[in-house]
MOPAC internal coordinates of N, CA, C and O (Angstrom, degrees):
PM7 1SCF
backbone

  N    0.0000 0     0.00 0     0.00 0    0    0    0
  C    1.4328 1     0.00 0     0.00 0    1    0    0
  C    1.5154 1   110.98 1     0.00 0    2    1    0
  O    1.2310 1   119.80 1   140.71 1    3    2    1
  N    1.3379 1   117.99 1   -39.29 1    3    2    1
  C    1.4491 1   122.04 1  -179.21 1    5    3    2
  C    1.5276 1   110.82 1   -62.05 1    6    5    3
  O    1.2310 1   120.59 1   139.14 1    7    6    5
  N    1.3492 1   116.47 1   -40.86 1    7    6    5
  C    1.4663 1   119.45 1   180.00 1    9    7    6
  C    1.5272 1   111.07 1   -66.25 1   10    9    7
  O    1.2310 1   120.61 1   140.01 1   11   10    9
  N    1.3282 1   116.43 1   -39.99 1   11   10    9
  C    1.4641 1   120.23 1   178.35 1   13   11   10
  C    1.5495 1   110.98 1   -62.69 1   14   13   11
  O    1.2310 1   120.56 1   135.37 1   15   14   13
  N    1.3241 1   116.53 1   -44.63 1   15   14   13
  C    1.4488 1   120.17 1   178.61 1   17   15   14
  C    1.5286 1   111.72 1   -62.75 1   18   17   15
  O    1.2310 1   120.65 1   142.30 1   19   18   17
  N    1.3364 1   116.36 1   -37.70 1   19   18   17
  C    1.4702 1   120.36 1   178.56 1   21   19   18
  C    1.5204 1   110.16 1   -66.49 1   22   21   19
  O    1.2310 1   120.01 1   139.01 1   23   22   21
  N    1.3404 1   117.58 1   -40.99 1   23   22   21
  C    1.4542 1   120.50 1   178.68 1   25   23   22
  C    1.5362 1   110.15 1   -67.17 1   26   25   23
  O    1.2310 1   120.26 1   138.29 1   27   26   25
  N    1.3260 1   117.11 1   -41.71 1   27   26   25
  C    1.4785 1   120.26 1   176.13 1   29   27   26
  C    1.5220 1   110.27 1   -58.84 1   30   29   27
  O    1.2310 1   119.93 1   134.41 1   31   30   29
  N    1.3186 1   117.74 1   -45.59 1   31   30   29
  C    1.4809 1   121.71 1   179.51 1   33   31   30
  C    1.5132 1   110.30 1   -62.24 1   34   33   31
  O    1.2310 1   119.77 1   140.53 1   35   34   33
  N    1.3304 1   118.04 1   -39.47 1   35   34   33
  C    1.4525 1   121.73 1  -178.73 1   37   35   34
  C    1.5428 1   110.05 1   -66.57 1   38   37   35
  O    1.2310 1   120.12 1   138.47 1   39   38   37
  N    1.3407 1   117.37 1   -41.53 1   39   38   37
  C    1.4762 1   118.33 1   178.68 1   41   39   38
  C    1.5250 1   109.71 1   -65.20 1   42   41   39
  O    1.2310 1   120.76 1   138.30 1   43   42   41
  N    1.3158 1   116.15 1   -41.70 1   43   42   41
  C    1.4629 1   120.77 1  -178.66 1   45   43   42
  C    1.5266 1   110.96 1   -63.76 1   46   45   43
  O    1.2310 1   120.33 1   134.91 1   47   46   45
  N    1.3216 1   116.98 1   -45.09 1   47   46   45
  C    1.4505 1   121.23 1   178.75 1   49   47   46
  C    1.5123 1   112.08 1   -62.98 1   50   49   47
  O    1.2310 1   119.97 1   137.46 1   51   50   49
  N    1.3317 1   117.66 1   -42.54 1   51   50   49
  C    1.4472 1   121.56 1   178.72 1   53   51   50
  C    1.5314 1   111.66 1   -62.25 1   54   53   51
  O    1.2310 1   120.91 1   138.20 1   55   54   53
  N    1.3313 1   115.87 1   -41.80 1   55   54   53
  C    1.4638 1   120.96 1   179.22 1   57   55   54
  C    1.5358 1   110.87 1   -63.40 1   58   57   55
  O    1.2310 1   120.61 1   140.02 1   59   58   57
  N    1.3134 1   116.44 1   -39.98 1   59   58   57
  C    1.4640 1   120.64 1  -177.20 1   61   59   58
  C    1.5350 1   110.96 1   -68.21 1   62   61   59
  O    1.2310 1   119.87 1   155.30 1   63   62   61
  N    1.3353 1   117.85 1   -24.70 1   63   62   61
  C    1.4539 1   120.28 1  -179.20 1   65   63   62
  C    1.5161 1   112.49 1   -83.46 1   66   65   63
  O    1.2310 1   120.03 1   141.09 1   67   66   65
  N    1.3428 1   117.55 1   -38.91 1   67   66   65
  C    1.4590 1   120.91 1  -179.26 1   69   67   66
  C    1.5390 1   108.02 1  -170.93 1   70   69   67
  O    1.2310 1   120.19 1   -20.10 1   71   70   69
  N    1.3407 1   117.24 1   159.90 1   71   70   69
  C    1.4775 1   118.52 1   176.36 1   73   71   70
  C    1.5379 1   108.09 1   -56.70 1   74   73   71
  O    1.2310 1   121.40 1   -34.59 1   75   74   73
  N    1.3305 1   114.93 1   145.41 1   75   74   73
  C    1.4769 1   120.17 1  -177.64 1   77   75   74
  C    1.5295 1   111.78 1   -70.57 1   78   77   75
  O    1.2310 1   121.07 1   -37.06 1   79   78   77
  N    1.3090 1   115.55 1   142.94 1   79   78   77
  C    1.4710 1   120.63 1   174.09 1   81   79   78
  C    1.5117 1   109.74 1   -88.87 1   82   81   79
  O    1.2310 1   119.98 1   -14.33 1   83   82   81
  N    1.3061 1   117.65 1   165.67 1   83   82   81
  C    1.4635 1   122.69 1   177.17 1   85   83   82
  C    1.5367 1   109.29 1   -59.02 1   86   85   83
  O    1.2310 1   120.85 1   138.63 1   87   86   85
  N    1.3048 1   115.98 1   -41.37 1   87   86   85
  C    1.4718 1   121.04 1  -179.37 1   89   87   86
  C    1.5305 1   111.38 1   -63.51 1   90   89   87
  O    1.2310 1   120.43 1   137.18 1   91   90   89
  N    1.3408 1   116.79 1   -42.82 1   91   90   89
  C    1.4550 1   119.44 1   178.32 1   93   91   90
  C    1.5242 1   111.60 1   -63.90 1   94   93   91
  O    1.2310 1   120.65 1   137.27 1   95   94   93
  N    1.3192 1   116.35 1   -42.73 1   95   94   93
  C    1.4515 1   120.67 1   179.03 1   97   95   94
  C    1.5192 1   110.39 1   -61.33 1   98   97   95
  O    1.2310 1   120.85 1   134.14 1   99   98   97
  N    1.3196 1   115.98 1   -45.86 1   99   98   97
  C    1.4840 1   119.90 1   179.20 1  101   99   98
  C    1.5232 1   111.01 1   -60.08 1  102  101   99
  O    1.2310 1   119.65 1   137.82 1  103  102  101
  N    1.3020 1   118.27 1   -42.18 1  103  102  101
  C    1.4536 1   122.17 1   179.93 1  105  103  102
  C    1.5262 1   110.96 1   -66.87 1  106  105  103
  O    1.2310 1   119.89 1   135.90 1  107  106  105
  N    1.3187 1   117.82 1   -44.10 1  107  106  105
  C    1.4600 1   119.89 1   178.10 1  109  107  106
  C    1.5245 1   110.92 1   -63.56 1  110  109  107
  O    1.2310 1   119.88 1   139.65 1  111  110  109
  N    1.3406 1   117.83 1   -40.35 1  111  110  109
  C    1.4730 1   121.21 1   178.74 1  113  111  110
  C    1.5215 1   110.54 1   -65.20 1  114  113  111
  O    1.2310 1   120.11 1   142.37 1  115  114  113
  N    1.3271 1   117.39 1   -37.63 1  115  114  113
  C    1.4652 1   120.89 1   178.50 1  117  115  114
  C    1.5328 1   109.42 1   -64.25 1  118  117  115
  O    1.2310 1   120.78 1   134.99 1  119  118  117
  N    1.3176 1   116.12 1   -45.01 1  119  118  117
  C    1.4675 1   120.74 1   179.26 1  121  119  118
  C    1.5460 1   110.48 1   -63.40 1  122  121  119
  O    1.2310 1   120.60 1   138.33 1  123  122  121
  N    1.3102 1   116.45 1   -41.67 1  123  122  121
  C    1.4613 1   120.76 1   179.43 1  125  123  122
  C    1.5086 1   110.72 1   -63.09 1  126  125  123
  O    1.2310 1   120.17 1   139.38 1  127  126  125
  N    1.3308 1   117.27 1   -40.62 1  127  126  125
  C    1.4655 1   121.63 1  -179.62 1  129  127  126
  C    1.5358 1   110.17 1   -62.23 1  130  129  127
  O    1.2310 1   119.66 1   145.59 1  131  130  129
  N    1.3098 1   118.26 1   -34.41 1  131  130  129
  C    1.4719 1   120.57 1   179.49 1  133  131  130
  C    1.5301 1   111.59 1   -76.53 1  134  133  131
  O    1.2310 1   120.33 1   154.54 1  135  134  133
  N    1.3331 1   116.97 1   -25.46 1  135  134  133
  C    1.4789 1   120.78 1  -177.78 1  137  135  134
  C    1.5257 1   113.17 1   -96.77 1  138  137  135
  O    1.2310 1   120.55 1   150.48 1  139  138  137
  N    1.3241 1   116.55 1   -29.52 1  139  138  137
  C    1.4746 1   120.52 1  -170.99 1  141  139  138
  C    1.5232 1   112.08 1   -85.55 1  142  141  139
  O    1.2310 1   120.97 1  -117.66 1  143  142  141
  N    1.2981 1   115.75 1    62.34 1  143  142  141
  C    1.4476 1   120.79 1   172.96 1  145  143  142
  C    1.5215 1   107.58 1   -68.44 1  146  145  143
  O    1.2310 1   119.38 1    -8.74 1  147  146  145
  N    1.2949 1   118.78 1   171.26 1  147  146  145
  C    1.4739 1   117.96 1   177.39 1  149  147  146
  C    1.5320 1   110.07 1   -54.74 1  150  149  147
  O    1.2310 1   121.13 1   -63.46 1  151  150  149
  N    1.3069 1   115.44 1   116.54 1  151  150  149
  C    1.4753 1   121.73 1  -177.25 1  153  151  150
  C    1.5103 1   109.25 1  -105.03 1  154  153  151
  O    1.2310 1   120.68 1   -48.54 1  155  154  153
  N    1.3245 1   116.30 1   131.46 1  155  154  153
  C    1.4456 1   120.56 1   177.67 1  157  155  154
  C    1.5454 1   112.08 1  -104.47 1  158  157  155
  O    1.2310 1   120.49 1   161.28 1  159  158  157
  N    1.3051 1   116.67 1   -18.72 1  159  158  157
  C    1.4544 1   122.17 1   179.27 1  161  159  158
  C    1.5398 1   109.26 1   -74.89 1  162  161  159
  O    1.2310 1   120.53 1   -50.74 1  163  162  161
  N    1.3309 1   116.59 1   129.26 1  163  162  161
  C    1.4702 1   120.93 1  -177.79 1  165  163  162
  C    1.5313 1   111.82 1   -61.94 1  166  165  163
  O    1.2310 1   119.99 1   143.14 1  167  166  165
  N    1.3311 1   117.63 1   -36.86 1  167  166  165
  C    1.4575 1   120.23 1   178.64 1  169  167  166
  C    1.5316 1   111.05 1   -66.25 1  170  169  167
  O    1.2310 1   120.31 1   138.54 1  171  170  169
  N    1.3132 1   117.01 1   -41.46 1  171  170  169
  C    1.4774 1   119.95 1   178.23 1  173  171  170
  C    1.5240 1   110.20 1   -63.72 1  174  173  171
  O    1.2310 1   120.15 1   137.08 1  175  174  173
  N    1.3131 1   117.31 1   -42.92 1  175  174  173
  C    1.4705 1   121.72 1   179.36 1  177  175  174
  C    1.5394 1   109.03 1   -62.34 1  178  177  175
  O    1.2310 1   119.92 1   140.02 1  179  178  177
  N    1.3218 1   117.76 1   -39.98 1  179  178  177
  C    1.4542 1   120.41 1   179.50 1  181  179  178
  C    1.5150 1   111.79 1   -66.89 1  182  181  179
  O    1.2310 1   119.66 1   142.43 1  183  182  181
  N    1.3159 1   118.25 1   -37.57 1  183  182  181
  C    1.4657 1   120.91 1   178.60 1  185  183  182
  C    1.5369 1   110.53 1   -69.33 1  186  185  183
  O    1.2310 1   119.93 1   139.28 1  187  186  185
  N    1.3270 1   117.73 1   -40.72 1  187  186  185
  C    1.4667 1   120.39 1   174.86 1  189  187  186
  C    1.5399 1   110.21 1   -58.33 1  190  189  187
  O    1.2310 1   120.29 1   136.47 1  191  190  189
  N    1.3203 1   117.05 1   -43.53 1  191  190  189
  C    1.4575 1   120.93 1   178.23 1  193  191  190
  C    1.5305 1   111.73 1   -62.22 1  194  193  191
  O    1.2310 1   119.78 1   142.04 1  195  194  193
  N    1.3236 1   118.02 1   -37.96 1  195  194  193
  C    1.4677 1   121.01 1   177.69 1  197  195  194
  C    1.5376 1   110.86 1   -64.64 1  198  197  195
  O    1.2310 1   120.69 1   136.53 1  199  198  197
  N    1.3026 1   116.28 1   -43.47 1  199  198  197
  C    1.4664 1   119.73 1   179.31 1  201  199  198
  C    1.5268 1   109.68 1   -61.13 1  202  201  199
  O    1.2310 1   120.52 1   135.13 1  203  202  201
  N    1.3263 1   116.61 1   -44.87 1  203  202  201
  C    1.4732 1   120.01 1   178.15 1  205  203  202
  C    1.5198 1   110.81 1   -62.49 1  206  205  203
  O    1.2310 1   120.10 1   138.56 1  207  206  205
  N    1.3452 1   117.41 1   -41.44 1  207  206  205
  C    1.4645 1   119.47 1   176.79 1  209  207  206
  C    1.5099 1   111.59 1   -62.86 1  210  209  207
  O    1.2310 1   120.25 1   138.67 1  211  210  209
  N    1.3450 1   117.13 1   -41.33 1  211  210  209
  C    1.4443 1   120.30 1  -179.67 1  213  211  210
  C    1.5393 1   112.09 1   -60.41 1  214  213  211
  O    1.2310 1   120.40 1   149.92 1  215  214  213
  N    1.3230 1   116.85 1   -30.08 1  215  214  213
  C    1.4518 1   120.56 1  -179.13 1  217  215  214
  C    1.5253 1   113.52 1   -90.17 1  218  217  215
  O    1.2310 1   120.11 1   179.31 1  219  218  217
  N    1.3214 1   117.40 1    -0.69 1  219  218  217
  C    1.4579 1   122.48 1  -175.18 1  221  219  218
  C    1.5238 1   115.17 1   -78.56 1  222  221  219
  O    1.2310 1   120.04 1   151.05 1  223  222  221
  N    1.3177 1   117.53 1   -28.95 1  223  222  221
  C    1.4506 1   121.78 1  -175.34 1  225  223  222
  C    1.5225 1   110.04 1  -125.13 1  226  225  223
  O    1.2310 1   119.98 1  -109.19 1  227  226  225
  N    1.3434 1   117.64 1    70.81 1  227  226  225
  C    1.4467 1   120.57 1  -170.41 1  229  227  226
  C    1.5119 1   116.05 1   -65.94 1  230  229  227
  O    1.2310 1   119.69 1   157.23 1  231  230  229
  N    1.3505 1   118.20 1   -22.77 1  231  230  229
  C    1.4639 1   119.30 1  -178.48 1  233  231  230
  C    1.5029 1   113.34 1   -83.18 1  234  233  231
  O    1.2310 1   120.41 1   171.15 1  235  234  233
  N    1.3122 1   116.83 1    -8.85 1  235  234  233
  C    1.4620 1   120.69 1  -178.51 1  237  235  234
  C    1.5181 1   109.37 1  -112.66 1  238  237  235
  O    1.2310 1   120.74 1   -31.42 1  239  238  237
  N    1.3027 1   116.19 1   148.58 1  239  238  237
  C    1.4729 1   120.56 1   177.74 1  241  239  238
  C    1.5247 1   108.92 1   -92.71 1  242  241  239
  O    1.2310 1   121.32 1  -113.92 1  243  242  241
  N    1.3272 1   115.08 1    66.08 1  243  242  241
  C    1.4654 1   122.43 1   179.75 1  245  243  242
  C    1.5171 1   107.86 1  -118.78 1  246  245  243
  O    1.2310 1   120.84 1   -48.72 1  247  246  245
  N    1.3290 1   116.00 1   131.28 1  247  246  245
  C    1.4736 1   118.04 1   171.20 1  249  247  246
  C    1.5152 1   107.79 1  -121.52 1  250  249  247
  O    1.2310 1   121.49 1   -15.90 1  251  250  249
  N    1.3200 1   114.76 1   164.10 1  251  250  249
  C    1.4678 1   120.47 1  -173.33 1  253  251  250
  C    1.5286 1   111.52 1  -117.97 1  254  253  251
  O    1.2310 1   121.65 1   -32.73 1  255  254  253
  N    1.3131 1   114.45 1   147.27 1  255  254  253
  C    1.4458 1   122.61 1   170.13 1  257  255  254
  C    1.5201 1   108.00 1  -126.22 1  258  257  255
  O    1.2310 1   120.06 1   -24.50 1  259  258  257
  N    1.3078 1   117.49 1   155.50 1  259  258  257
  C    1.4696 1   120.49 1   177.62 1  261  259  258
  C    1.5288 1   108.76 1   -88.44 1  262  261  259
  O    1.2310 1   121.35 1   -63.49 1  263  262  261
  N    1.3436 1   115.03 1   116.51 1  263  262  261
  C    1.4582 1   120.51 1   175.14 1  265  263  262
  C    1.5171 1   107.56 1   -86.06 1  266  265  263
  O    1.2310 1   120.41 1   -50.91 1  267  266  265
  N    1.3231 1   116.82 1   129.09 1  267  266  265
  C    1.4481 1   121.58 1   178.44 1  269  267  266
  C    1.5352 1   107.78 1   -94.98 1  270  269  267
  O    1.2310 1   121.16 1   -63.58 1  271  270  269
  N    1.3147 1   115.39 1   116.42 1  271  270  269
  C    1.4624 1   119.99 1   179.16 1  273  271  270
  C    1.5108 1   111.06 1   -76.14 1  274  273  271
  O    1.2310 1   119.99 1   -12.23 1  275  274  273
  N    1.3115 1   117.61 1   167.77 1  275  274  273
  C    1.4507 1   123.03 1  -178.46 1  277  275  274
  C    1.5333 1   113.07 1   -59.22 1  278  277  275
  O    1.2310 1   120.40 1   151.60 1  279  278  277
  N    1.3239 1   116.83 1   -28.40 1  279  278  277
  C    1.4891 1   120.09 1   179.74 1  281  279  278
  C    1.5100 1   112.69 1   -89.72 1  282  281  279
  O    1.2310 1   119.84 1  -174.70 1  283  282  281
  N    1.3428 1   117.92 1     5.30 1  283  282  281
  C    1.4551 1   120.60 1   179.08 1  285  283  282
  C    1.5267 1   114.51 1    90.03 1  286  285  283
  O    1.2310 1   120.24 1   174.77 1  287  286  285
  N    1.3371 1   117.15 1    -5.23 1  287  286  285
  C    1.4638 1   118.87 1   177.36 1  289  287  286
  C    1.5260 1   109.08 1   -76.99 1  290  289  287
  O    1.2310 1   120.91 1   -14.60 1  291  290  289
  N    1.3216 1   115.87 1   165.40 1  291  290  289
  C    1.4479 1   121.57 1  -176.59 1  293  291  290
  C    1.5178 1   111.31 1  -115.00 1  294  293  291
  O    1.2310 1   120.68 1   -33.32 1  295  294  293
  N    1.3279 1   116.31 1   146.68 1  295  294  293
  C    1.4428 1   123.90 1   175.08 1  297  295  294
  C    1.5147 1   107.43 1  -134.91 1  298  297  295
  O    1.2310 1   119.91 1   -54.87 1  299  298  297
  N    1.3063 1   117.78 1   125.13 1  299  298  297
  C    1.4417 1   123.49 1   179.02 1  301  299  298
  C    1.5435 1   108.07 1   -74.16 1  302  301  299
  O    1.2310 1   120.26 1   -68.68 1  303  302  301
  N    1.3221 1   117.11 1   111.32 1  303  302  301
  C    1.4598 1   122.51 1  -172.62 1  305  303  302
  C    1.5298 1   109.99 1  -106.43 1  306  305  303
  O    1.2310 1   120.18 1   -53.51 1  307  306  305
  N    1.3591 1   117.26 1   126.49 1  307  306  305
  C    1.4544 1   119.24 1  -179.98 1  309  307  306
  C    1.5276 1   112.08 1   -81.05 1  310  309  307
  O    1.2310 1   120.83 1   -42.41 1  311  310  309
  N    1.3258 1   116.02 1   137.59 1  311  310  309
  C    1.4628 1   122.20 1   172.36 1  313  311  310
  C    1.5151 1   105.94 1  -106.53 1  314  313  311
  O    1.2310 1   120.75 1   -71.14 1  315  314  313
  N    1.3129 1   116.16 1   108.86 1  315  314  313
  C    1.4608 1   122.82 1  -178.46 1  317  315  314
  C    1.5256 1   108.21 1   -90.33 1  318  317  315
  O    1.2310 1   119.87 1   -23.92 1  319  318  317
  N    1.3552 1   117.86 1   156.08 1  319  318  317
  C    1.4727 1   119.75 1  -179.34 1  321  319  318
  C    1.5170 1   114.35 1   -52.62 1  322  321  319
  O    1.2310 1   119.18 1   142.67 1  323  322  321
  N    1.3610 1   119.18 1   -37.33 1  323  322  321
  C    1.4586 1   115.01 1   179.61 1  325  323  322
  C    1.5239 1   113.29 1   -76.14 1  326  325  323
  O    1.2310 1   119.39 1   156.29 1  327  326  325
  N    1.3277 1   118.76 1   -23.71 1  327  326  325
  C    1.4726 1   119.67 1   169.30 1  329  327  326
  C    1.5450 1   109.26 1   -63.85 1  330  329  327
  O    1.2310 1   122.37 1   135.39 1  331  330  329
  N    1.3353 1   113.06 1   -44.61 1  331  330  329
  C    1.4647 1   119.92 1  -177.23 1  333  331  330
  C    1.5296 1   110.16 1   -60.43 1  334  333  331
  O    1.2310 1   120.23 1   134.34 1  335  334  333
  N    1.3228 1   117.16 1   -45.66 1  335  334  333
  C    1.4675 1   121.34 1  -178.62 1  337  335  334
  C    1.5302 1   111.42 1   -64.81 1  338  337  335
  O    1.2310 1   119.70 1   149.41 1  339  338  337
  N    1.3133 1   118.18 1   -30.59 1  339  338  337
  C    1.4513 1   122.17 1  -178.28 1  341  339  338
  C    1.5412 1   113.04 1   -78.31 1  342  341  339
  O    1.2310 1   120.07 1   165.64 1  343  342  341
  N    1.3292 1   117.48 1   -14.36 1  343  342  341
  C    1.4469 1   120.25 1  -177.46 1  345  343  342
  C    1.5366 1   111.90 1   -77.51 1  346  345  343
  O    1.2310 1   121.38 1   -27.54 1  347  346  345
  N    1.3189 1   114.97 1   152.46 1  347  346  345
  C    1.4634 1   118.89 1   172.50 1  349  347  346
  C    1.5186 1   109.05 1   -68.83 1  350  349  347
  O    1.2310 1   119.71 1   -21.53 1  351  350  349
  N    1.3378 1   118.15 1   158.47 1  351  350  349
  C    1.4659 1   120.16 1   177.30 1  353  351  350
  C    1.5181 1   112.75 1   -57.00 1  354  353  351
  O    1.2310 1   120.23 1   142.17 1  355  354  353
  N    1.3265 1   117.16 1   -37.83 1  355  354  353
  C    1.4904 1   120.74 1  -179.80 1  357  355  354
  C    1.5401 1   110.30 1   -64.77 1  358  357  355
  O    1.2310 1   120.80 1   136.49 1  359  358  357
  N    1.3272 1   116.08 1   -43.51 1  359  358  357
  C    1.4537 1   120.21 1  -178.77 1  361  359  358
  C    1.5401 1   109.36 1   -66.45 1  362  361  359
  O    1.2310 1   120.05 1   137.40 1  363  362  361
  N    1.3315 1   117.51 1   -42.60 1  363  362  361
  C    1.4621 1   121.85 1   177.04 1  365  363  362
  C    1.5178 1   110.57 1   -56.88 1  366  365  363
  O    1.2310 1   120.26 1   133.62 1  367  366  365
  N    1.3247 1   117.11 1   -46.38 1  367  366  365
  C    1.4610 1   121.71 1  -179.13 1  369  367  366
  C    1.5203 1   109.89 1   -60.53 1  370  369  367
  O    1.2310 1   120.00 1   140.59 1  371  370  369
  N    1.3142 1   117.61 1   -39.41 1  371  370  369
  C    1.4629 1   121.09 1   178.22 1  373  371  370
  C    1.5223 1   111.29 1   -61.62 1  374  373  371
  O    1.2310 1   120.31 1   138.93 1  375  374  373
  N    1.3306 1   117.00 1   -41.07 1  375  374  373
  C    1.4591 1   119.53 1   179.60 1  377  375  374
  C    1.5232 1   112.71 1   -75.89 1  378  377  375
  O    1.2310 1   119.76 1   159.13 1  379  378  377
  N    1.3140 1   118.06 1   -20.87 1  379  378  377
  C    1.4678 1   120.10 1   175.55 1  381  379  378
  C    1.5290 1   108.81 1   -68.11 1  382  381  379
  O    1.2310 1   120.06 1   142.70 1  383  382  381
  N    1.3156 1   117.48 1   -37.30 1  383  382  381
  C    1.4528 1   120.34 1  -173.90 1  385  383  382
  C    1.5294 1   115.02 1  -100.04 1  386  385  383
  O    1.2310 1   119.39 1   168.79 1  387  386  385
  N    1.3329 1   118.77 1   -11.21 1  387  386  385
  C    1.4738 1   120.94 1  -176.89 1  389  387  386
  C    1.5245 1   110.88 1  -119.55 1  390  389  387
  O    1.2310 1   121.18 1   -26.81 1  391  390  389
  N    1.3270 1   115.34 1   153.19 1  391  390  389
  C    1.4709 1   121.43 1   179.59 1  393  391  390
  C    1.5177 1   112.91 1  -108.01 1  394  393  391
  O    1.2310 1   120.26 1   174.71 1  395  394  393
  N    1.3363 1   117.12 1    -5.29 1  395  394  393
  C    1.4649 1   121.17 1  -176.79 1  397  395  394
  C    1.5131 1   110.09 1  -125.49 1  398  397  395
  O    1.2310 1   121.20 1   -28.05 1  399  398  397
  N    1.3520 1   115.31 1   151.95 1  399  398  397
  C    1.4588 1   119.03 1   173.82 1  401  399  398
  C    1.5453 1   108.91 1  -138.40 1  402  401  399
  O    1.2310 1   121.53 1   -26.10 1  403  402  401
  N    1.3108 1   114.67 1   153.90 1  403  402  401
  C    1.4461 1   122.55 1   176.99 1  405  403  402
  C    1.5230 1   107.08 1  -140.81 1  406  405  403
  O    1.2310 1   120.50 1   -53.43 1  407  406  405
  N    1.3117 1   116.65 1   126.57 1  407  406  405
  C    1.4755 1   123.50 1  -178.43 1  409  407  406
  C    1.5369 1   109.86 1    52.98 1  410  409  407
  O    1.2310 1   121.12 1  -133.26 1  411  410  409
  N    1.3449 1   115.47 1    46.74 1  411  410  409
  C    1.4639 1   124.99 1   176.26 1  413  411  410
  C    1.5173 1   114.37 1    64.96 1  414  413  411
  O    1.2310 1   119.58 1  -162.77 1  415  414  413
  N    1.3199 1   118.41 1    17.23 1  415  414  413
  C    1.4450 1   122.87 1   177.94 1  417  415  414
  C    1.5376 1   110.36 1  -121.82 1  418  417  415
  O    1.2310 1   119.76 1   -42.75 1  419  418  417
  N    1.3298 1   118.06 1   137.25 1  419  418  417
  C    1.4706 1   118.40 1   177.58 1  421  419  418
  C    1.5241 1   110.45 1   -65.40 1  422  421  419
  O    1.2310 1   121.05 1   -37.30 1  423  422  421
  N    1.3577 1   115.59 1   142.70 1  423  422  421
  C    1.4559 1   119.94 1   177.54 1  425  423  422
  C    1.5273 1   108.92 1  -130.09 1  426  425  423
  O    1.2310 1   121.07 1   -27.85 1  427  426  425
  N    1.3296 1   115.56 1   152.15 1  427  426  425
  C    1.4549 1   120.76 1  -179.54 1  429  427  426
  C    1.5219 1   111.33 1   -79.58 1  430  429  427
  O    1.2310 1   119.94 1    -6.16 1  431  430  429
  N    1.3130 1   117.72 1   173.84 1  431  430  429
  C    1.4618 1   122.42 1  -177.00 1  433  431  430
  C    1.5261 1   112.86 1   -61.80 1  434  433  431
  O    1.2310 1   120.30 1   140.42 1  435  434  433
  N    1.3003 1   117.03 1   -39.58 1  435  434  433
  C    1.4581 1   120.96 1  -178.88 1  437  435  434
  C    1.5318 1   109.85 1   -63.36 1  438  437  435
  O    1.2310 1   120.50 1   133.67 1  439  438  437
  N    1.3200 1   116.66 1   -46.33 1  439  438  437
  C    1.4672 1   121.56 1   178.52 1  441  439  438
  C    1.5169 1   109.66 1   -64.70 1  442  441  439
  O    1.2310 1   120.00 1   138.61 1  443  442  441
  N    1.3376 1   117.60 1   -41.39 1  443  442  441
  C    1.4824 1   120.87 1   179.60 1  445  443  442
  C    1.5203 1   109.57 1   -61.62 1  446  445  443
  O    1.2310 1   120.17 1   135.04 1  447  446  445
  N    1.3224 1   117.29 1   -44.96 1  447  446  445
  C    1.4580 1   120.92 1  -179.03 1  449  447  446
  C    1.5379 1   110.84 1   -61.79 1  450  449  447
  O    1.2310 1   120.12 1   141.49 1  451  450  449
  N    1.3191 1   117.38 1   -38.51 1  451  450  449
  C    1.4579 1   122.31 1   178.20 1  453  451  450
  C    1.5180 1   111.04 1   -66.58 1  454  453  451
  O    1.2310 1   120.26 1   138.48 1  455  454  453
  N    1.3166 1   117.11 1   -41.52 1  455  454  453
  C    1.4861 1   120.72 1  -178.67 1  457  455  454
  C    1.5080 1   113.25 1   -72.23 1  458  457  455
  O    1.2310 1   120.61 1   149.38 1  459  458  457
  N    1.3391 1   116.44 1   -30.62 1  459  458  457
  C    1.4475 1   119.99 1  -179.52 1  461  459  458
  C    1.5077 1   109.14 1   -81.72 1  462  461  459
  O    1.2310 1   120.10 1   180.00 1  463  462  461

């Protein structure tokens, strides 16, 4: 799980700096292939999906977080640069370190597991 979160954070950070290059995407996909063994944990599956979503639109500086709906289902939510700019510094910091959100607020893995 730690390796997946680190890879997710790396893709997110790279996207925030500049649109991804073909080389970056290839390297991230190679790393994901080595980490994404058959996953049975719902949180691990959700993080793999986020990494794949992050690599889907390389020309745009959009990254994704998993929104936890009221019924515990997940929706991959895009964070666009103008959403990012409109956030408070505290909210931005939360999204830098977390992969999940609930009611528009970042949540940690323990809270995400409880809600799912």
